[in-house]
FIVODREN-283034 format. One record per residue (C-alpha): residue in one letter; x, y, z. Coordinates in nm, 2 decimals, decimal comma, padded with zeros to 4 digits, always signed. Layout:
N
- a;X;Y;Z
...
This chain:
90
- m;-00,62;-00,12;-02,93
- s;-00,37;-00,28;-03,17
- a;-00,03;-00,40;-03,07
- q;+00,24;-00,12;-03,15
- t;+00,59;-00,18;-03,28
- e;+00,85;-00,18;-02,99
- g;+00,92;+00,18;-02,91
- t;+00,69;+00,35;-03,16
- p;+00,50;+00,63;-02,98
- f;+00,13;+00,63;-03,00
- s;-00,06;+00,89;-03,20
- t;-00,27;+01,14;-03,00
- k;-00,57;+00,96;-03,13
- q;-00,44;+00,63;-02,99
- r;-00,36;+00,78;-02,65
- e;-00,71;+00,94;-02,63
- t;-00,87;+00,61;-02,72
- l;-00,67;+00,43;-02,45
- f;-00,75;+00,71;-02,19
- v;-01,12;+00,69;-02,26
- r;-01,14;+00,30;-02,27
- l;-00,97;+00,28;-01,93
- a;-01,17;+00,57;-01,78
- k;-01,48;+00,36;-01,84
- r;-01,37;+00,13;-01,56
- p;-01,56;+00,14;-01,23
- g;-01,41;+00,41;-01,03
- g;-01,23;+00,56;-01,32
- v;-00,85;+00,59;-01,39
- a;-00,56;+00,80;-01,30
- a;-00,32;+00,94;-01,55
- q;-00,05;+00,72;-01,40
- e;-00,26;+00,40;-01,47
- v;-00,30;+00,51;-01,82
- f;+00,09;+00,59;-01,85
- d;+00,16;+00,25;-01,73
- e;-00,06;+00,08;-01,97
- g;+00,05;+00,29;-02,27
- t;+00,42;+00,21;-02,17
- k;+00,33;-00,16;-02,16
- l;+00,18;-00,12;-02,51
- g;+00,50;+00,05;-02,64
- d;+00,43;+00,41;-02,60
- r;+00,72;+00,64;-02,51
- v;+00,58;+00,97;-02,39
- t;+00,62;+01,11;-02,03
- i;+00,37;+01,08;-01,75
- e;+00,32;+01,46;-01,80
- a;+00,18;+01,40;-02,15
- y;-00,08;+01,17;-02,00
- h;-00,17;+01,43;-01,72
- n;-00,21;+01,70;-02,00
- l;-00,42;+01,46;-02,21
- g;-00,64;+01,40;-01,91
- r;-00,69;+01,76;-01,85
- r;-00,77;+01,83;-02,21
- l;-01,03;+01,56;-02,23
- v;-01,20;+01,72;-01,92
- h;-01,20;+02,06;-02,09
- r;-01,35;+01,91;-02,41
- g;-01,62;+01,74;-02,20
- v;-01,52;+01,38;-02,28
- l;-01,42;+01,29;-01,92
- t;-01,50;+01,42;-01,56
- a;-01,22;+01,47;-01,31
- d;-01,26;+01,37;-00,94
- k;-01,00;+01,55;-00,74
- s;-01,12;+01,43;-00,40
- e;-00,84;+01,18;-00,37
- r;-00,46;+01,21;-00,38
- q;-00,45;+01,14;-00,76
- t;-00,72;+01,29;-00,98
- r;-00,95;+01,01;-01,11
- f;-01,08;+01,05;-01,46
- e;-01,42;+00,90;-01,55
- t;-01,63;+00,91;-01,87
- r;-01,93;+01,13;-01,87
- v;-02,27;+01,00;-01,79
- n;-02,39;+01,10;-02,13
- g;-02,14;+00,90;-02,33
- e;-01,82;+00,99;-02,52
- g;-01,86;+01,38;-02,48
- q;-02,04;+01,66;-02,61
- w;-01,78;+01,87;-02,79
- l;-01,66;+01,84;-03,14
- d;-01,29;+01,81;-03,22
- e;-01,17;+02,08;-03,45
- e;-01,14;+01,83;-03,74
- q;-01,51;+01,72;-03,70
- l;-01,64;+02,07;-03,76
């Protein structure tokens, strides 16, 4: 991910890329961790935006959600980046 200009919000695609990259870690990632990393890189959206993005990525089949802990952990699907196409890919 390229460096952002200070205070310039990420595009949705940049947030998705960050989320998926971090979700590939062993044990996955919580939305709070993605928010923290995005904030360090200059994104200015709320934590709720990252929670919503995580849910959307699960619904699209890109990530899986493990809700067994206090915070939902998001992980990449076993078969790769996902099975669903975005609307613009149709």
